[in-house]
C-alpha positions in Angstrom: -22.7 -13.8 17.0 -18.7 -13.9 16.5 -16.6 -11.3 15.4 -19.1 -8.2 16.1 -16.8 -6.4 17.1 -14.2 -6.9 14.6 -16.9 -6.5 11.0 -17.6 -2.8 12.7 -13.9 -2.5 12.9 -13.7 -3.0 9.5 -16.5 -1.3 8.0 -15.2 1.9 9.9 -12.1 0.8 8.0 -13.5 1.1 4.7 -15.7 3.8 5.0 -15.3 7.2 2.7 -16.0 10.3 4.5 -17.9 13.1 2.5 -15.4 15.4 4.2 -12.1 14.8 5.0 -9.8 11.5 4.6 -10.9 7.7 4.5 -9.4 5.7 7.6 -7.3 3.5 4.6 -5.3 5.4 2.4 -4.5 3.0 -0.4 -7.5 1.5 -2.3 -6.1 -1.8 -2.6 -6.2 -3.1 1.2 -9.9 -0.7 1.5 -10.6 -3.4 -1.2 -9.6 -6.6 0.7 -10.8 -5.4 3.9 -13.8 -5.2 1.8 -14.0 -8.7 0.3 -13.1 -10.5 4.0 -16.8 -8.3 5.0 -18.4 -9.6 2.1 -17.1 -13.4 2.7 -18.1 -12.7 5.7 -14.5 -13.9 7.5 -14.7 -11.9 10.7 -17.1 -14.6 11.4 -13.6 -16.6 11.9 -10.9 -14.0 11.2 -11.9 -12.5 15.3 -11.0 -15.7 16.9 -7.7 -15.5 14.7 -6.9 -12.2 15.8 -7.5 -12.9 19.3 -5.5 -16.9 19.4 -3.1 -14.4 17.7 -2.4 -12.0 20.1 -2.4 -14.2 23.1 -0.1 -16.2 21.2 2.3 -14.0 20.5 2.2 -12.2 24.2 2.7 -15.2 25.5 5.8 -16.5 23.4 7.1 -12.1 23.7 6.9 -12.5 27.6 8.6 -15.9 27.9 11.0 -15.4 25.4 10.4 -18.5 23.7 10.5 -18.0 19.7 11.5 -14.6 20.3 12.3 -13.5 16.7 9.2 -15.4 15.2 7.1 -14.4 17.5 8.2 -10.2 17.1 7.4 -10.9 13.5 4.0 -11.9 13.7 3.5 -8.8 16.0 5.0 -6.3 13.3 3.2 -8.3 10.6 -0.4 -7.6 13.4 1.0 -4.4 14.1 1.4 -3.1 10.4 -2.5 -4.6 9.9 -4.0 -2.1 12.1 -1.9 1.0 10.5 -2.7 0.3 7.2 -6.3 0.3 8.8 -5.9 3.4 9.8 -5.7 2.4 14.4 -2.4 4.4 14.7 -3.1 4.6 18.5 0.8 2.9 20.2 0.9 0.6 17.0 3.7 2.3 15.1 6.0 2.8 18.8 5.2 -1.4 18.9 6.0 -1.6 15.4 9.5 -0.3 16.0 10.1 -2.4 18.9 9.0 -5.5 17.4 11.5 -5.0 14.8 13.6 -4.1 17.2 13.7 -7.8 18.4 13.8 -9.1 15.3 17.5 -7.6 15.0 18.6 -8.1 18.5 17.0 -12.2 18.5 20.0 -13.5 19.5 20.4 -12.2 22.8 17.0 -14.2 23.0 19.4 -17.0 22.9 20.7 -15.9 25.8 17.5 -15.4 28.0 14.0 -16.6 28.4 12.3 -19.6 27.0 14.9 -19.4 23.8 17.8 -20.4 26.2 16.1 -24.2 26.4 14.8 -23.9 22.9 17.2 -23.1 20.2 19.8 -25.6 21.4 16.9 -28.1 22.0 15.8 -27.6 17.8 19.1 -26.2 16.1 19.3 -22.2 15.0 20.5 -21.8 11.8 23.5 -20.0 12.5 24.6 -23.3 13.8 24.6 -26.7 13.3 23.4 -29.4 15.5 25.6 -32.6 16.8 25.4 -35.3 15.4 24.3 -33.7 12.0 26.2 -33.5 8.4 27.0 -30.3 9.0 28.3 -30.5 12.0 30.9 -33.3 11.2 32.5 -30.7 8.2 35.2 -29.0 9.2 34.8 -24.8 8.4 36.4 -23.6 5.4 38.9 -21.2 5.9 
């Protein structure tokens, strides 16, 4: 059955041990995971996680849509940390934040060098657009 590994991970994450601290410190997050378990969302959510990891990894390796990929990488790391799975996630979270902050460099390296001029960027108007014809103030 699909999603069994995620089901086991979620069950372990929401478990409250008799001694010690539970993996999830926040009740609202434990309730959210519990509701996903009750809805059997692991059957499709496992695929979302797997494909998301793959797409983010490929995008970061080839340097395509770096800021967006880094944002989703940070979101996945935050989710794992909230579920009590520290591992290397805090370090990867900091690296993802660094990529988001330094995203303009991606315009000079990787696939973003070709993609950003083609799709346009927020800091520079595309050729032929009304904003490109207007002179800048000052």
